[in-house]
C-alpha positions in Angstrom: 56.4 -119.7 96.5 54.4 -122.2 94.4 55.8 -122.3 90.9 52.2 -122.0 89.4 51.7 -118.8 91.3 55.1 -117.4 90.2 54.2 -118.4 86.6 50.9 -116.5 86.9 52.8 -113.4 88.1 55.5 -113.8 85.5 53.0 -114.0 82.7 50.8 -111.1 83.9 53.5 -108.6 85.0 55.6 -109.3 81.9 52.5 -108.7 79.8 52.0 -105.3 81.5 55.7 -104.4 81.0 55.4 -105.4 77.3 52.2 -103.5 76.7 53.3 -100.3 78.4 56.9 -100.1 77.3 56.7 -101.9 73.9 59.1 -104.6 74.8 58.7 -108.1 73.4 57.9 -110.6 76.2 61.4 -112.1 75.7 62.9 -108.7 76.5 60.5 -107.9 79.4 60.9 -111.2 81.2 64.6 -110.8 82.1 63.9 -107.2 83.2 61.3 -108.5 85.6 63.3 -111.6 86.8 66.4 -109.5 87.6 64.5 -107.0 89.6 64.4 -106.5 93.4 60.6 -106.5 93.0 60.8 -110.1 91.7 63.1 -111.2 94.5 60.6 -109.7 97.0 57.7 -111.5 95.3 59.6 -114.8 95.3 60.3 -114.5 99.1 57.5 -116.4 100.8 58.0 -114.4 104.0 57.0 -111.2 102.3 53.5 -112.3 101.2 53.8 -110.0 98.1 51.2 -112.1 96.3 48.5 -110.2 98.2 49.1 -107.2 95.9 48.1 -108.9 92.7 49.8 -108.4 89.3 48.8 -104.6 89.1 50.5 -104.0 92.4 53.6 -106.0 91.6 53.8 -104.1 88.2 53.5 -100.8 90.1 56.4 -101.9 92.4 58.5 -102.9 89.4 57.8 -99.6 87.7 58.7 -97.7 90.9 61.9 -99.6 91.0 62.6 -98.8 87.4 61.9 -95.1 87.9 63.3 -94.5 91.4 65.7 -97.3 92.0 63.6 -99.1 94.6 60.2 -100.8 94.7 59.7 -99.4 98.2 58.6 -96.1 96.7 55.4 -97.7 95.3 52.2 -96.4 96.7 51.2 -100.0 97.3 54.0 -100.5 99.8 53.5 -97.1 101.4 49.9 -98.1 102.2 50.8 -101.5 103.6 
């Protein structure tokens, strides 16, 4: 995926993680980058960009809570 698009998602999703969970961005970034959600987003075959940052955040949060981003309502509707 285009680096500018990934930067956009990194900035926005990390901001959402920081805001909701009280992490500094420097703490939230590795949490996002090491997630399965991020690997799915980075895979151009998956077209995950279509969900926008709120959807990607929801997938990351589902992964955090249940162990998999596949439990996100965003993916259940797709």
